[in-house]
Steps between C-alpha positions, in 0.01 A plus 500: 500500500780561751846395378640462852250229594514329162881488525487300825255256344162617636225373272314770301164417664646575842665822379160610369333416830738725696586766240281771656652455847847643440680777318841511330755764596750669268756222554249231404449376857159380615339710774212362707313754712393416855348844536758667722784261410639325194640164397759515221631223276785542255770311313711436809290598800164451670397734781193413705383761751408483865160662469170551678330513161410230245552439129199340332437310176203304371132482583380796709135398539490311833199299383697359206830419670552123501845500662703765677881482500713691749856552373825647626548680169329579173767308310424195714137520386605522134748214521258280697222543246741431213614174659147391596296650217329176396377445858283812476287485184316818602771744612252787477347365824828531694619791713868545587609729784867576568584626849878538482758347733319522833131442587338803664175546688371715213546208259310267731214749533459514122523122466245434772254714307565311176545147627150402610410171326804537273773242448833654596845404372816630665806568280748613762815313396650170613759641742449534873370857475243385247375235742480754782308738275255215431436471875450874541260524207301187583447585868430867424242430231326268746486784753775364722849622582824310547831618640814350345843492667835354401648287777856376454609271348267518199183456701185699435253566780141586405260636761139448397177505705679484836717206397860478383623274220862439405625386160838443342560760234525226238164353605282808534206523258135599506404133486724411796358791698142403420560143617658622825256781580171378356471800267296422189575784263375332182784671316744333266866589480678476164876438508738415215681177581853597401508878528448778752220647288322460166682812380835337577388189313412696187825697504708188551326297233534771240858576620406866510 
């Protein structure tokens, strides 16, 4: 059982679920492999890569996956499951994929292959970049593209299917975009109410 995760309050069942998806370096830091890149979590730092590869945890048999979660980091997956463990009585039927800071076409290609008839949850953070990542992932998985631009002051312009939509930065969300554009992604976004991410919530609550 990993001391680092136990120390920040992660329940033992969740530690067990993820324990084969990371290694521990000589300093005791957690290392999550994305293949060509790594995410590292330690006592006073958390480094999430910009990567074309994916970290994976959970059910690998596509026929058995009940819900697929796309995350900005492996730690976000761990903290989310800890905080919502009772909502998923069969965690062995979940698959978590971490893509790093920025969605890439290679991520979308993998997800399109996995997502047929699967419920998808997006764990991309509650800040503006998390909301924009939601748009990129949702449109990409549906086989569409969107172009996002920042227009001063604090306006976001989204070009999608030959139309342009503008949103205030404080109002942008996948739901708002779906209402405006008619996109029906069928995906659910998960956002902590008071924090930038579920990882930030865990670290704050345990005063780590």
